[in-house]
C-alpha positions in Angstrom: -272.4 -144.5 39.4 -270.0 -143.9 42.3 -270.5 -146.5 45.0 -270.5 -145.7 48.8 -269.4 -148.2 51.5 -272.8 -149.2 52.8 -274.8 -152.4 52.4 -277.9 -152.3 50.4 -280.7 -154.0 52.4 -282.5 -156.1 49.9 -284.3 -159.3 49.3 -282.5 -162.5 48.1 -282.7 -161.3 44.4 -280.7 -158.2 45.2 -283.5 -155.6 45.1 -285.9 -154.1 47.7 -289.5 -155.2 47.0 -292.2 -152.7 46.0 -293.6 -152.9 49.5 -290.3 -152.1 51.1 -289.7 -149.2 48.7 -293.2 -147.7 49.5 -292.6 -148.0 53.2 -289.4 -145.9 52.8 -291.2 -143.4 50.7 -294.2 -143.1 53.1 -291.8 -141.4 55.6 -291.0 -138.3 53.4 -294.4 -138.5 51.5 -296.9 -139.5 54.2 -299.6 -136.9 53.5 -299.6 -138.1 49.9 -299.5 -141.8 50.2 -300.9 -142.4 46.7 -297.6 -140.7 45.3 -295.6 -143.1 47.5 -297.5 -146.1 46.1 -297.0 -144.9 42.6 -293.3 -144.0 42.9 -292.7 -147.4 44.6 -293.8 -149.3 41.5 -291.7 -146.9 39.3 -288.5 -147.1 41.5 -288.8 -150.8 41.6 -288.8 -151.1 37.8 -286.1 -148.5 37.6 -283.8 -150.4 39.9 -284.6 -153.6 37.9 -283.6 -152.0 34.6 -280.6 -149.9 36.0 -279.2 -152.8 38.1 -276.9 -152.5 40.9 -273.7 -151.5 39.1 -274.7 -148.7 36.7 -271.8 -147.8 34.5 -270.2 -144.4 35.3 -270.5 -141.6 34.3 -274.2 -141.6 35.3 -276.9 -139.0 35.1 -280.4 -138.5 36.3 -282.4 -136.3 34.0 -285.2 -134.6 36.0 -283.9 -135.3 39.5 -286.8 -133.2 41.2 -286.1 -132.8 44.9 -283.8 -135.8 45.2 -286.2 -137.8 47.5 -286.9 -140.5 45.0 -283.2 -140.7 44.2 -282.2 -141.4 47.8 -284.6 -144.4 47.9 -283.6 -145.6 44.3 -280.0 -145.8 45.4 -280.7 -147.7 48.5 -281.1 -145.0 51.1 -283.7 -144.6 53.8 -284.9 -141.5 55.5 -285.3 -140.9 59.3 -288.8 -140.6 60.7 -288.4 -136.8 61.4 -288.0 -136.0 57.7 -290.7 -135.1 55.3 -291.2 -132.8 52.2 -293.9 -130.7 53.8 -291.7 -128.1 55.6 -291.3 -126.3 52.3 -294.7 -126.0 50.5 -296.5 -123.2 48.9 -300.2 -123.7 49.3 -303.4 -121.9 50.2 -307.0 -122.8 51.2 -308.1 -122.9 47.5 -305.3 -125.0 46.2 -307.6 -127.9 45.7 -309.2 -126.1 42.8 -305.9 -125.2 41.1 -304.3 -127.1 38.2 -301.1 -128.9 38.9 -300.0 -127.7 35.4 -300.1 -124.1 36.7 -299.1 -124.5 40.3 -296.5 -126.7 41.9 -296.8 -127.0 45.7 -293.2 -127.9 46.1 -291.5 -125.2 43.8 -290.3 -123.4 46.8 -287.4 -123.5 49.3 -286.8 -122.2 52.9 -283.2 -121.4 53.8 -284.0 -122.2 57.4 -284.8 -125.8 56.4 -281.4 -127.4 55.6 -281.0 -130.6 57.7 -282.1 -133.9 56.0 -282.6 -136.8 58.3 -281.2 -139.8 56.3 -281.1 -142.9 58.4 -279.4 -145.1 55.8 -277.1 -143.5 53.2 -277.5 -144.5 49.5 -274.9 -147.1 48.5 -274.3 -145.3 45.2 -274.2 -141.7 43.8 -275.1 -140.3 40.4 -272.4 -138.4 38.8 -274.8 -135.7 37.5 -278.3 -134.5 38.3 -280.2 -132.4 35.9 -283.2 -130.2 36.4 -284.9 -127.0 35.3 -286.1 -125.7 38.7 -283.9 -123.8 41.2 -286.0 -125.2 44.2 -285.5 -128.8 43.0 -281.7 -128.4 42.6 -281.4 -126.8 46.0 -283.3 -129.6 47.7 -281.4 -132.3 45.8 -278.1 -130.8 46.8 -279.0 -131.4 50.5 -279.4 -135.1 49.7 -275.9 -135.8 48.7 -276.8 -138.2 45.9 -275.3 -136.2 43.0 -271.5 -135.4 42.5 -272.7 -132.4 40.3 -276.0 -130.7 39.6 -276.8 -129.0 36.4 -279.6 -126.5 35.6 -281.1 -126.6 32.2 -283.7 -124.5 30.1 -286.5 -127.0 29.0 -286.8 -125.0 25.9 -283.1 -125.5 25.1 -282.2 -128.6 27.1 -278.4 -128.2 26.7 -276.6 -130.0 29.6 -273.2 -128.6 28.7 -271.7 -132.1 28.9 -269.3 -133.5 26.3 -270.9 -135.7 23.6 -270.6 -139.4 24.2 -269.5 -138.7 27.8 -272.4 -140.4 29.9 -272.9 -144.2 30.0 -276.0 -144.5 32.2 -279.1 -142.1 32.1 -282.1 -142.4 34.2 -284.7 -140.1 32.8 -288.0 -140.6 34.4 -289.9 -137.5 33.1 -288.9 -136.7 29.6 -292.1 -138.0 28.2 -294.2 -134.9 29.2 -291.8 -132.5 27.9 -293.2 -130.1 25.1 -289.7 -130.1 23.7 -289.5 -133.9 23.7 -287.5 -134.2 20.4 -285.0 -131.6 21.6 -284.7 -133.3 25.1 -284.2 -136.8 23.5 -281.7 -135.3 21.0 -279.6 -133.8 23.9 -279.6 -137.1 25.8 -278.6 -139.0 22.7 -275.8 -136.5 22.1 -274.2 -137.0 25.6 -274.8 -140.8 25.6 -271.8 -143.0 25.2 -271.9 -145.3 22.1 -272.2 -148.3 24.3 -274.3 -146.3 26.9 -278.1 -146.7 27.7 -281.1 -144.6 28.7 -283.9 -145.9 31.0 -287.1 -144.0 30.8 -290.8 -144.4 31.4 -293.9 -143.2 29.5 -297.7 -143.5 29.7 -299.6 -145.9 27.4 -303.0 -144.9 26.0 -304.5 -147.5 28.4 -303.7 -145.2 31.2 -306.5 -142.9 30.1 -309.0 -145.7 30.8 -307.9 -145.9 34.4 -308.6 -142.1 35.1 -311.9 -140.8 36.5 -311.9 -137.7 34.2 -312.8 -139.8 31.2 -316.3 -139.8 32.6 -316.4 -136.0 32.7 -319.7 -134.5 31.5 -320.6 -130.8 31.1 -323.0 -130.6 34.1 -320.4 -132.0 36.4 -317.2 -130.5 34.6 -316.1 -128.4 37.4 -316.3 -131.2 39.9 -314.2 -133.4 37.5 -311.7 -130.6 36.9 -311.2 -130.0 40.7 -310.6 -133.7 41.2 -308.2 -134.1 38.1 -306.4 -130.7 38.3 -305.1 -131.1 34.7 -303.6 -134.5 35.0 -305.7 -136.2 32.3 -305.0 -133.4 29.8 -301.3 -133.9 30.5 -301.4 -137.7 29.9 -303.7 -137.3 26.9 -301.0 -135.2 25.2 -298.3 -137.7 25.6 -299.8 -141.2 26.0 -298.8 -143.6 23.1 -298.8 -147.3 22.4 -295.6 -149.4 22.5 -295.3 -149.3 18.8 -296.0 -145.5 18.7 -293.3 -145.0 21.3 -290.9 -147.4 19.5 -291.3 -145.4 16.3 -290.9 -142.1 18.2 -287.5 -143.1 19.8 -286.4 -144.5 16.4 -287.1 -141.1 14.9 -284.8 -139.8 17.5 -282.0 -142.2 16.7 -282.7 -144.5 19.7 -283.6 -148.1 19.8 -285.8 -150.0 22.4 -283.6 -152.8 23.6 -285.7 -153.7 26.6 -289.3 -153.1 27.7 -292.0 -153.9 30.3 -295.3 -152.5 31.4 -296.0 -151.5 34.9 -298.6 -149.8 37.1 -301.6 -152.2 37.2 -305.0 -150.8 36.6 -306.0 -151.0 40.3 -302.9 -149.0 41.3 -303.5 -146.4 38.6 -307.1 -145.9 39.8 -306.1 -145.4 43.4 -303.4 -143.0 42.5 -305.8 -141.0 40.2 -307.5 -139.4 43.1 -306.1 -140.7 46.4 -305.9 -138.0 49.2 -304.9 -135.3 46.6 -308.0 -133.2 46.8 -307.6 -132.9 50.6 -303.9 -132.0 50.5 -304.5 -128.2 51.5 -306.6 -129.4 54.5 -303.9 -131.8 55.5 -301.3 -129.0 55.2 -303.4 -126.8 57.4 -303.5 -129.5 60.0 -299.8 -130.4 59.5 -298.7 -126.8 60.2 -300.9 -126.1 63.2 -300.0 -129.4 64.9 -296.2 -129.2 64.3 -296.3 -125.6 65.5 -297.9 -126.6 68.8 -296.0 -129.8 69.4 -293.2 -131.7 67.5 -293.9 -134.8 69.8 -297.6 -134.9 69.0 -296.8 -134.2 65.3 -294.6 -137.2 65.2 -296.9 -139.4 67.0 -299.7 -138.5 64.5 -297.2 -139.2 61.6 -296.1 -142.7 63.0 -299.9 -143.6 63.5 -300.7 -142.4 60.0 -298.0 -144.4 58.3 -298.7 -147.5 60.1 -302.5 -147.2 59.2 -302.0 -146.2 55.6 -299.4 -149.0 55.1 -301.9 -151.5 56.1 -304.2 -150.6 53.3 -301.8 -149.8 50.7 -299.3 -152.7 51.1 -301.4 -155.2 49.2 -301.4 -152.9 46.1 -297.5 -153.5 46.1 -298.0 -157.2 45.7 -298.3 -157.6 42.0 -298.7 -161.4 41.7 -302.4 -161.4 42.5 -303.0 -158.6 39.8 -300.8 -160.6 37.4 -302.7 -163.7 38.0 -305.7 -161.7 37.0 -304.1 -160.6 33.7 -304.8 -157.0 35.0 -303.9 -154.4 32.4 -301.0 -152.0 33.0 -300.9 -148.3 32.0 -297.1 -147.4 31.9 -294.1 -148.4 29.8 -290.5 -148.5 31.0 -287.8 -148.6 28.3 -284.2 -149.2 27.8 -282.9 -147.3 24.9 -279.6 -147.7 23.0 -278.2 -145.9 20.0 -280.0 -147.1 16.9 -277.8 -149.4 14.9 -277.3 -148.3 11.4 -277.1 -151.2 8.9 
């Protein structure tokens, strides 16, 4: 990673806490606080695995809109920025599957400025994604030296073999072309390099409301779930199953932890997600009338939601209860051949 000259505000151990990360994420994601909570746990673990001095050249595979990347690399957004200026929604969006519809797969050429209060201390050399909207938004963040678009059906990055030393790949687990994707990452990975990635465990399914779905209430469950249970069901595996899967692709698990405690998973499962179209309706009406009132509402919202969600960032009390966790994070290296 390329370093920028800027201090990384952190705790004594060198990392932002999960609570601090969530607070930074609530600024751009305030209408979807359950996402800020989930991503805070994920980014904390990613930072722990990647460290503060990731070897360059570095790459993020699945960079999305770049918001998580800014926070992962030590950045902080200003209060006027959020991700809701460019959203495709309608009044029936609460009944549409997330597998078929992505609210954020859209851009507006009039929305260009990004309010970044604290610039990231580092930069990924490459950002890879498969959606034009994601790449255009990521470009605004300034966290990638170069952005690359791929076709998920043929995930070729056009980078030289063995050229990348650090890969952060937070979403390869759900790819229907997982084998091809892993093969491409293995190809470009330096012999001494490593991949950090996440994946769901089968226990995650136990923390989702949809497991109670019965035929008489099926439509209700479907509207709440919006296709997420089906998505996790296709890809969830135990540690040994993931280890075997990676080994089949020529990669070895050299470091592993579980994250996302059950209580966090249950809160994230529904959260405010069903109300998002209503929130967007209010958001657009208020912002159109008064930017000042909109910002006042946003500040009040974040303060209130942080009060209720911050205890879910403190993992010690959940660990003291031996609470189960639903997700894996792995460090992968080239499999050593005897």
